[in-house]
SERO-4910 file (N, C-alpha, C, O; in steps of 0.05 Angstrom, whole numbers):
BEGIN
 pado doro    nc1    nc2    nc3   cac1   cac2   cac3    cc1    cc2    cc3    oc1    oc2    oc3
  Met    A     16    -24      0      0      0      0     17     25      0     11     45    -13
  Leu    A     40     24     15     57     47     17     70     54    -10     73     78    -17
  Ile    A     76     34    -26     87     38    -53     67     54    -70     75     71    -86
  Tyr    A     42     47    -68     21     61    -84     19     90    -76     17    108    -93
  Ile    A     21     95    -50     19    123    -40     43    139    -49     41    161    -59
  Arg    A     67    127    -46     91    141    -55     91    146    -85     99    168    -94
  Ser    A     82    127   -100     81    130   -129     62    152   -137     68    168   -155
  Leu    A     39    153   -124     19    174   -130     30    202   -122     27    221   -138
  Leu    A     43    204    -99     55    229    -91     76    239   -111     78    263   -117
  Phe    A     92    220   -121    113    228   -140    100    238   -166    109    257   -178
  Tyr    A     79    224   -175     66    233   -200     54    260   -197     55    277   -215
  Leu    A     42    266   -174     30    292   -169     52    313   -170     49    335   -181
  Tyr    A     75    307   -157     97    325   -158    107    329   -186    111    352   -195
  Leu    A    111    307   -201    122    308   -228    105    325   -247    115    341   -263
  Ile    A     79    321   -245     61    336   -262     63    366   -256     63    383   -274
  Ser    A     65    373   -230     66    401   -222     92    414   -231     92    435   -243
  Ile    A    115    401   -225    141    413   -231    146    414   -261    158    433   -270
  Thr    A    136    394   -275    139    394   -304    123    417   -317    132    430   -336
  Ser    A     99    421   -307     82    443   -318     95    470   -313     95    487   -330
  Ile    A    107    473   -289    120    499   -282    144    503   -299    148    525   -310
  Ala    A    161    483   -301    186    485   -317    180    490   -347    193    506   -360
  Ala    A    160    476   -357    152    479   -385    141    507   -390    148    520   -410
  Phe    A    125    517   -372    114    544   -375    136    565   -376    135    584   -391
  Ile    A    156    562   -358    178    581   -357    194    580   -384    201    600   -395
  Cys    A    199    555   -393    214    553   -419    199    567   -442    211    581   -458
  Ile    A    173    562   -443    157    574   -464    157    605   -462    160    619   -481
  Leu    A    155    614   -437    153    643   -432    178    658   -440    177    680   -451
  Ile    A    201    646   -435    227    659   -440    239    653   -467    260    663   -473
  Thr    A    225    637   -483    236    629   -509    245    652   -527    266    651   -539
  Pro    A    229    674   -528    236    696   -546    262    710   -538    274    724   -555
  Ile    A    270    708   -513    292    724   -503    316    708   -493    335    719   -482
  Thr    A    315    682   -498    337    664   -489    346    646   -511    333    642   -531
  Ser    A    370    634   -506    381    614   -524    372    586   -515    361    583   -493
  Val    A    377    566   -532    371    539   -525    387    531   -500    376    517   -483
  Ala    A    412    539   -499    429    532   -476    418    543   -450    418    530   -430
  Gln    A    407    567   -451    396    579   -427    371    565   -419    366    561   -395
  Arg    A    354    558   -438    330    543   -431    337    515   -421    323    504   -404
  Tyr    A    358    503   -432    366    477   -423    375    477   -394    372    457   -380
  Ser    A    386    499   -384    394    501   -356    369    497   -338    372    487   -316
  Ile    A    346    506   -347    322    502   -331    315    472   -331    306    461   -311
  Val    A    319    459   -354    314    430   -356    332    415   -337    324    395   -324
  Arg    A    357    423   -335    376    409   -318    368    412   -288    370    393   -273
  Phe    A    358    436   -281    349    440   -253    324    423   -248    321    411   -227
  Trp    A    306    422   -268    282    405   -266    291    376   -262    279    361   -246
  Ser    A    310    367   -277    321    340   -275    333    334   -248    329    313   -236
  Tyr    A    348    353   -238    360    351   -211    338    347   -190    340    330   -172
  Leu    A    317    363   -191    295    361   -172    281    334   -174    273    323   -153
  Asn    A    279    324   -198    267    297   -201    283    276   -187    271    259   -173
  Leu    A    309    277   -190    326    257   -176    323    259   -145    321    239   -131
  Gln    A    322    284   -135    320    288   -107    293    278    -97    291    265    -76
  Met    A    271    284   -111    245    276   -102    240    246   -105    225    234    -90
  Leu    A    252    234   -125    251    205   -127    263    191   -103    252    171    -93
  Glu    A    284    202    -93    297    191    -69    280    196    -44    276    179    -27
  Val    A    270    221    -41    255    229    -18    228    214    -16    221    203      5
  Ile    A    214    214    -39    187    202    -39    187    172    -43    173    157    -29
  Cys    A    202    163    -63    200    135    -71    224    118    -62    225     94    -67
  Lys    A    244    131    -49    268    116    -40    283    104    -63    295     82    -60
  Val    A    284    118    -85    299    109   -109    325    125   -109    325    149   -111
  Gln    A    347    111   -108    374    123   -109    388    116   -135    378    100   -151
  Tyr    A    411    128   -139    425    121   -164    455    124   -159    464    138   -141
  Gln    A    470    111   -176    499    114   -176    509    114   -205    497    101   -222
  Val    A    530    129   -211    540    131   -238    569    121   -238    586    130   -223
  Leu    A    574    102   -256    601     91   -259    612    101   -286    597    102   -306
  Gly    A    637    108   -287    650    116   -312    647    145   -320    650    151   -344
  Met    A    641    163   -301    637    191   -308    663    202   -320    663    222   -335
  Glu    A    686    191   -313    711    200   -323    712    198   -354    727    212   -367
  His    A    697    179   -365    697    176   -394    683    199   -408    689    206   -431
  Ile    A    664    212   -394    652    236   -405    672    259   -403    674    275   -422
  Gln    A    686    261   -381    705    283   -378    728    281   -398    738    302   -406
  Glu    A    735    257   -406    756    253   -425    749    264   -453    767    270   -469
  Cys    A    724    267   -458    715    277   -484    719    307   -488    719    317   -510
  Gly    A    722    322   -465    726    350   -467    702    364   -480    679    359   -473
  Ser    A    708    382   -498    686    397   -512    677    383   -538    661    394   -552
  Gln    A    689    360   -544    682    346   -569    653    336   -568    646    322   -549
  Pro    A    637    342   -588    610    331   -589    610    301   -593    628    290   -607
  Met    A    591    287   -580    590    258   -581    561    249   -586    542    265   -583
  Ile    A    558    224   -593    532    212   -595    529    192   -572    545    173   -570
  Leu    A    509    195   -556    505    178   -533    483    158   -539    461    165   -546
  Leu    A    491    132   -538    472    111   -543    467     95   -517    486     84   -506
  Ser    A    442     94   -509    436     83   -482    415     61   -482    397     61   -499
  Lys    A    418     43   -464    398     23   -458    373     38   -449    375     59   -437
  His    A    349     27   -456    324     41   -450    304     22   -437    293      4   -450
  Gln    A    300     25   -411    282      8   -396    258     22   -384    239      9   -376
  Ser    A    260     48   -381    242     62   -363    239     91   -371    253    101   -389
  Ala    A    220    105   -358    218    134   -361    239    148   -345    244    172   -348
  Trp    A    251    133   -326    271    145   -308    293    159   -323    300    182   -317
  Glu    A    305    146   -343    328    158   -357    320    183   -372    337    201   -376
  Thr    A    296    184   -382    288    208   -397    286    233   -380    289    255   -390
  Ile    A    280    229   -354    276    253   -337    300    259   -320    301    280   -307
  Val    A    320    242   -320    344    248   -303    370    250   -318    390    261   -308
  Tyr    A    371    241   -343    396    244   -358    405    273   -362    429    278   -361
  Pro    A    387    292   -365    396    320   -368    413    329   -345    430    346   -348
  Tyr    A    408    318   -321    425    326   -298    450    309   -296    472    319   -290
  Ile    A    447    283   -300    469    265   -297    492    271   -316    516    271   -309
  Phe    A    485    278   -341    505    283   -361    511    313   -363    492    328   -369
  Pro    A    536    321   -358    542    350   -357    546    362   -385    563    379   -389
  Lys    A    529    354   -404    530    365   -431    502    372   -439    482    363   -427
  Thr    A    500    389   -459    473    395   -470    464    372   -488    476    368   -509
  Leu    A    445    357   -479    436    334   -494    412    341   -512    394    356   -504
  Cys    A    414    331   -536    392    334   -555    380    306   -559    393    289   -572
  Phe    A    357    301   -548    344    275   -550    330    271   -577    319    289   -588
  Val    A    331    246   -586    315    238   -609    290    225   -598    291    204   -585
  Ser    A    266    237   -603    241    227   -592    219    227   -612    222    239   -634
  Lys    A    198    214   -606    175    212   -624    160    239   -625    158    253   -605
  Arg    A    150    246   -648    138    272   -653    112    276   -637    104    299   -632
  Glu    A     99    254   -629     74    256   -614     77    271   -588     58    282   -578
  Leu    A    102    271   -577    106    286   -552    102    316   -556     95    330   -537
  Leu    A    105    326   -580    101    354   -585     72    363   -582     66    386   -579
  Trp    A     54    343   -584     26    350   -582     16    353   -554     -7    362   -549
  Leu    A     33    346   -534     25    348   -506     25    377   -497     45    391   -502
  Pro    A      4    387   -485      3    415   -475     26    421   -457     33    405   -440
  Phe    A     38    444   -460     60    454   -444     86    438   -448    106    448   -457
  Phe    A     85    412   -440    109    395   -443    119    395   -472    142    399   -477
  Gly    A    100    389   -490    108    388   -518    117    414   -529    136    415   -545
  Trp    A    104    436   -521    112    462   -530    140    469   -520    156    481   -534
  Ala    A    146    462   -494    172    467   -483    193    450   -498    215    459   -503
  Leu    A    186    426   -504    204    408   -519    211    420   -546    234    419   -554
  Ala    A    192    432   -559    197    445   -585    216    468   -581    233    473   -599
  Ser    A    214    483   -559    231    506   -555    260    498   -550    278    514   -553
  Leu    A    264    473   -542    291    463   -537    305    451   -562    328    442   -560
  Lys    A    291    451   -584    302    442   -610    311    413   -609    332    406   -620
  Met    A    295    396   -596    302    368   -597    296    356   -624    282    369   -640
  Ile    A    306    333   -630    300    320   -656    276    302   -652    277    282   -638
  Thr    A    255    309   -666    230    293   -664    225    279   -691    228    291   -712
  Ile    A    217    254   -689    214    238   -713    186    225   -714    173    221   -694
  Asn    A    178    219   -739    154    203   -744    162    174   -745    172    165   -765
  Arg    A    157    160   -723    165    132   -722    150    114   -742    158     91   -747
  Gly    A    128    124   -752    112    109   -771    123    109   -799    115     93   -816
  Asp    A    142    127   -805    154    129   -831    184    129   -827    197    149   -822
  Arg    A    196    106   -830    225    102   -824    243    118   -842    263    129   -833
  Glu    A    235    121   -868    252    137   -886    253    166   -878    274    179   -878
  Val    A    230    177   -871    228    205   -863    243    208   -836    257    228   -832
  Ala    A    239    189   -818    253    190   -792    283    189   -796    297    204   -782
  Arg    A    292    172   -813    321    170   -818    333    196   -829    354    205   -821
  Ala    A    318    209   -847    327    234   -858    327    256   -837    346    273   -837
  Ala    A    307    256   -820    306    277   -799    329    274   -779    341    294   -772
  Val    A    336    250   -772    358    246   -754    384    254   -767    402    266   -754
  Ala    A    388    247   -792    412    254   -806    416    284   -809    438    295   -803
  Val    A    395    298   -818    397    327   -822    399    343   -796    418    358   -792
  Gln    A    380    338   -778    379    353   -753    402    345   -735    414    361   -720
  Gly    A    410    319   -736    432    310   -719    458    324   -727    474    332   -709
  Arg    A    463    327   -753    487    340   -762    487    369   -752    508    380   -745
  Glu    A    464    382   -753    462    410   -744    468    413   -714    483    430   -706
  Arg    A    456    395   -699    460    397   -670    489    391   -662    500    404   -644
  Leu    A    501    372   -675    529    365   -669    547    389   -676    566    395   -661
  Ala    A    541    403   -698    556    426   -706    554    449   -685    572    465   -683
  Gln    A    532    449   -671    527    469   -650    540    461   -623    538    476   -604
  Gly    A    552    438   -623    566    429   -598    549    412   -580    558    405   -558
  Gln    A    525    406   -588    507    389   -571    515    360   -574    527    352   -593
  Trp    A    507    345   -554    509    316   -555    482    304   -564    461    313   -554
  Ile    A    482    285   -581    457    272   -590    453    247   -573    470    230   -571
  Ala    A    429    246   -559    422    223   -542    401    206   -556    380    216   -563
  Ile    A    408    181   -561    390    163   -575    387    137   -559    407    126   -549
  Phe    A    363    127   -558    358    100   -547    355     81   -571    333     80   -583
  Pro    A    376     67   -578    376     52   -603    356     29   -604    350     19   -626
  Glu    A    346     20   -581    325     -1   -582    298     10   -592    281     -5   -600
  Gly    A    296     37   -592    272     49   -603    249     52   -584    232     69   -588
  Thr    A    248     36   -563    227     37   -543    237     25   -518    258     12   -517
  Arg    A    222     28   -496    230     16   -471    227    -14   -472    208    -25   -482
  Thr    A    247    -28   -461    247    -57   -462    244    -69   -434    254    -56   -415
  Pro    A    232    -92   -431    230   -104   -404    257   -111   -393    276   -117   -408
  Val    A    259   -111   -367    284   -119   -353    292   -147   -362    276   -165   -363
  Gly    A    317   -150   -368    328   -177   -375    325   -184   -405    333   -205   -413
  Ser    A    313   -166   -421    308   -172   -449    327   -157   -467    342   -139   -459
  Tyr    A    327   -166   -492    344   -153   -513    326   -147   -537    310   -164   -545
  Arg    A    328   -124   -548    314   -116   -572    334   -107   -592    352    -91   -586
  Pro    A    333   -117   -617    353   -109   -637    355    -79   -640    335    -65   -640
  Tyr    A    380    -69   -641    385    -40   -642    378    -29   -670    385    -41   -690
  Arg    A    366     -6   -670    361      8   -696    387     21   -705    404     27   -689
  Lys    A    388     26   -731    414     35   -743    418     65   -744    439     74   -751
  Gly    A    397     81   -737    399    110   -741    423    123   -727    437    139   -739
  Gly    A    428    115   -702    450    127   -688    477    120   -699    495    136   -700
  Phe    A    480     95   -708    505     86   -720    510    100   -747    533    108   -753
  Arg    A    489    103   -762    492    117   -788    500    146   -785    516    157   -799
  Leu    A    487    159   -765    494    187   -759    523    189   -750    537    208   -759
  Ala    A    531    171   -733    559    172   -723    579    169   -746    599    183   -748
  Leu    A    573    150   -764    591    145   -786    591    168   -806    612    175   -816
  Ala    A    567    179   -811    565    201   -831    579    226   -822    589    242   -838
  Thr    A    579    231   -795    591    256   -785    618    251   -772    631    271   -763
  Gly    A    628    226   -771    653    221   -759    653    226   -729    674    233   -717
  Thr    A    630    222   -716    627    228   -688    629    202   -671    614    183   -677
  Asp    A    646    202   -651    649    178   -634    624    174   -616    608    193   -613
  Ile    A    622    150   -606    598    142   -591    605    136   -561    625    124   -555
  Ile    A    588    146   -543    590    139   -515    568    119   -509    544    126   -511
  Pro    A    574     94   -502    554     74   -496    546     76   -466    563     80   -449
  Val    A    520     72   -461    511     73   -433    493     49   -427    474     43   -442
  Ala    A    498     36   -405    481     15   -395    468     25   -368    481     38   -353
  Gln    A    443     17   -364    431     25   -339    407      6   -333    395     -5   -352
  Asn    A    400      3   -308    380    -17   -300    356     -4   -285    346    -15   -266
  Ala    A    347     19   -295    325     33   -282    299     18   -282    281     23   -266
  Gly    A    296     -1   -300    272    -17   -301    266    -33   -276    243    -41   -272
  Asn    A    286    -37   -260    282    -52   -235    266    -35   -214    251    -47   -198
  Val    A    269     -9   -215    255      8   -196    231     22   -208    212     30   -194
  Trp    A    232     26   -235    210     40   -249    205     24   -274    214     32   -296
  Pro    A    190      2   -272    185    -15   -296    171      1   -318    156     19   -313
  Arg    A    176     -7   -342    163      6   -365    133      4   -363    122    -16   -354
  Asn    A    119     25   -371     90     27   -371     78     21   -343     55     12   -341
  Ser    A     93     26   -322     83     21   -295     79     46   -279     94     65   -282
  Phe    A     58     47   -264     52     69   -246     70     68   -221     76     89   -210
  Leu    A     78     44   -214     92     40   -188    122     46   -190    134     40   -211
  Lys    A    133     57   -169    162     61   -166    171     45   -141    160     49   -119
  Tyr    A    191     28   -145    200     11   -123    226     22   -112    243     31   -126
  Pro    A    229     20    -85    254     29    -73    278     12    -85    275    -11    -90
  Gly    A    300     25    -88    323     11    -98    345     29   -110    342     54   -108
  Met    A    365     17   -121    388     32   -131    390     28   -162    390      6   -172
  Val    A    390     50   -176    395     49   -205    424     53   -210    437     72   -200
  Thr    A    436     36   -226    464     38   -234    465     47   -263    454     34   -281
  Val    A    479     69   -267    485     79   -295    514     75   -300    531     85   -285
  Ser    A    521     60   -320    549     54   -327    555     66   -354    543     59   -374
  Ile    A    576     83   -355    584     97   -379    610     85   -389    629     82   -374
  Gly    A    610     78   -414    634     65   -425    653     85   -438    647    108   -442
  His    A    677     75   -445    696     90   -460    684     98   -487    667     84   -498
  Ala    A    693    121   -498    684    129   -524    692    108   -545    715     98   -544
  Ile    A    674    101   -562    679     82   -583    683     97   -609    665    111   -619
  Ser    A    707     95   -620    714    109   -645    700     96   -669    696     72   -670
  Val    A    693    114   -688    680    104   -712    700    104   -736    693     97   -758
  Gln    A    724    114   -731    743    117   -752    751     90   -764    757     71   -750
  Asn    A    751     89   -791    759     65   -806    743     40   -799    754     18   -799
  Lys    A    718     43   -792    701     21   -786    676     22   -803    667     43   -812
  Ser    A    664     -1   -808    639     -2   -822    616      1   -802    619      0   -778
  Glu    A    592      6   -814    568      9   -797    564    -16   -780    557    -15   -757
  Glu    A    568    -39   -792    564    -65   -778    584    -68   -756    576    -78   -734
  Gln    A    609    -60   -760    629    -62   -739    622    -44   -715    625    -52   -692
  Ile    A    614    -20   -721    607     -1   -700    583    -11   -684    584    -11   -659
  Gln    A    563    -21   -698    539    -31   -684    546    -55   -666    537    -57   -643
  Ala    A    562    -73   -677    570    -97   -661    585    -89   -636    581   -101   -615
  Glu    A    603    -69   -639    619    -61   -616    602    -48   -594    605    -53   -571
  Val    A    584    -30   -603    567    -16   -584    548    -36   -570    545    -36   -545
  Glu    A    535    -53   -586    517    -73   -574    531    -92   -555    521    -98   -533
  Ala    A    555   -100   -562    570   -119   -545    576   -106   -518    574   -119   -497
  Trp    A    584    -80   -519    591    -67   -494    566    -63   -476    566    -70   -453
  Ile    A    545    -52   -488    521    -46   -472    508    -71   -461    503    -73   -437
  Glu    A    504    -91   -478    491   -116   -468    509   -131   -449    500   -143   -430
  Gly    A    535   -130   -454    554   -143   -435    554   -129   -408    556   -142   -388
  Glu    A    552   -103   -409    552    -87   -384    526    -92   -369    526    -91   -344
  Met    A    504    -96   -383    479   -102   -370    481   -128   -354    470   -130   -332
  His    A    495   -147   -364    500   -172   -350    516   -168   -325    513   -181   -304
  Arg    A    534   -148   -326    552   -143   -303    538   -128   -281    540   -135   -258
  Ile    A    522   -107   -288    510    -90   -268    483   -102   -258    474    -94   -237
  Asp    A    472   -120   -273    446   -132   -265    446   -162   -271    430   -172   -287
  Pro    A    465   -177   -258    468   -205   -264    444   -222   -259    440   -243   -272
  Thr    A    427   -215   -240    403   -231   -233    384   -230   -256    372   -251   -263
  Ala    A    380   -207   -269    361   -204   -291    372   -215   -317    357   -225   -334
  Tyr    A    399   -214   -320    411   -222   -346    428   -248   -342    452   -247   -346
  Gln    A    415   -269   -334    429   -294   -331    433   -308   -357    444   -330   -358
***
């Protein structure tokens, strides 16, 4: 019963704080840059992490942050395991870079949240038309990388159940190869505390593991994909051995 109450309290908080942050982003759009508006998103993300711990007893730890620091100011493509809504609301704080997420265009239709998302110049795609989606990622991704942003992509395309594997989509690998941009692989097990499509939040520890940058130089698309998949899926077995036996 306590888990239901905690989960409800967190949702009430999340709806409120998201509406406030979105309204501020929309309000200041004409007089601010994307980077300035993103600073509001980072603070929103920080509050989410704090309230998840206070209300739902969900904690987190990050392994391999030094691999982010080694990249310096060089733009990168971040490819991450996707199990939960957790990563979408806390990555802006965890990663000390301006992230440009690739997300479905339907999110833009949500009042306030979608409008704020549009003001942040994220890459939104029509998942029902793969050719159009591929072109959008290629064109907009190149622009965002040129502006110094990091592109964040969940290559599985959707949230996957804990312990499962879904074939990775090729968009992120093609963008990396076309732009000569190296890849940061990320494994995480947030699905244990916030299962996909679930209202409930369970107490526990989320582990986010960041790998060494994977170079795309002198490699084929297939080689890059195999290397990224091998690291992420192998790391999932290491950080969550019970689920990935």
